N, C-alpha and C positions, 0 to 999 in steps of 0.2 A: 495409762488409759489411752485407747486409740482415739484419733481425731474423729469427731462426730459431724464434721462438715458434710453436707450432702454432695454426692457425686452427680455431676450433670448427666442427665439421661437424654437419649435421642427423642426427638419429637414423635408423638404417636399420631399426630394429625396427618391426614392424607395418606401418602404411601410410606411415610416414615422417614423420608429423606427431605432435607431442606436444601433447595437449590438457591444459592445467593445470586441476586441479580448482578451482572457484571457492571463494573464502574462505567459511567458514561464517558464519552469523549471529552478530552480536556478542551477548554476554550481555544487554545492554540490549534489543536487538531481540527476542531470544528471550523475555525476560521480558514484554515488551509484548504479544507474540502469545499467550503463555500466559495472561496476565491477560485478554486479549480473548476467549479461548476459554472462559472460565468463564461460567456462567449468572448474570446479574445481573437482579434483579427491578426495582431502582430505580437511578437514576443517582447519587444522593448517596453511597451506600456504595462504588460503583465509583470515583467521583471521589476519595474518601478513600483507597481502596486504590492508586490511581494515584499520589497524592502520597506516601503512606507507603512503599509497596513499591518503587516505581520512582524516586521522587525527582523526578518531573516534574509539571508543571502538566498538567491534562487536555488542554488544547488542543495542547500539544507532543506528548503521547502520541498523540492522534488524527492529528496530522500525520505522525508516524512510521509509524503503522499504515497510513495512506493511501498513503504512499510504498512501504511494504513490499508492498502489493497488486500492485505492478508489478515486484517483485523476484523473479526465478526461484528464488533461494535460499529465500525464504519459501514459495513454492508447492511446492517440493520437500519441505520439512520440515513444513508445515502445510497440505496440499492442501485438506482439507475446509473449514477456516477461511477460507482465501484465497478459495475459490470462493463461500462463503456471503457474505462481506463484499463481494466484488466484485459479486455480484448485487444487494446492497443499494445500493451506490454507483450502479450502472447504473440501478436502479429510481428512485432519487432524482433522478438526472440527467435521466431522461426525464420525470419528473413535473414538475420545475421548469424545464425548458427551454421555449423558445418553442413547441415542438411539443407540449408537454404541456398541462396544465390552463389555462395562460394563453391558448393559442390557441382553446380551446373556450369561454372565458368570453364571455357576450353583451356586445355593445357597450353602453356607457352611453347613457342616453337623451339625445337632443339637447337642448341648452339652449334655452329659449324666449327669443325676442328681446323686450327690454323695449318697451312701447308708449308 
């Protein structure tokens, strides 16, 4: 005898598709973005705050923030911060890429041949 258990059917409400809400930012991600949104005049106090408040090394914090710039959850919750930091990343990328300052640098003088 075949199994009589019901087969789940798609929802017929609305357009028939159920979009699940994305998971919110983790407390660690939120805390990193909140710390990043504070004004810091010098890097040493900020690095200390990263270590004490977040329990992370600054490099780990910055890696997390950099990955969050590509995360739509972060853009939804911190739109101004994500836009500002993304602009800085793009600016730095263009400045240090081959199309930036390196391409505009004059060629070094040719070495003279010994006589």
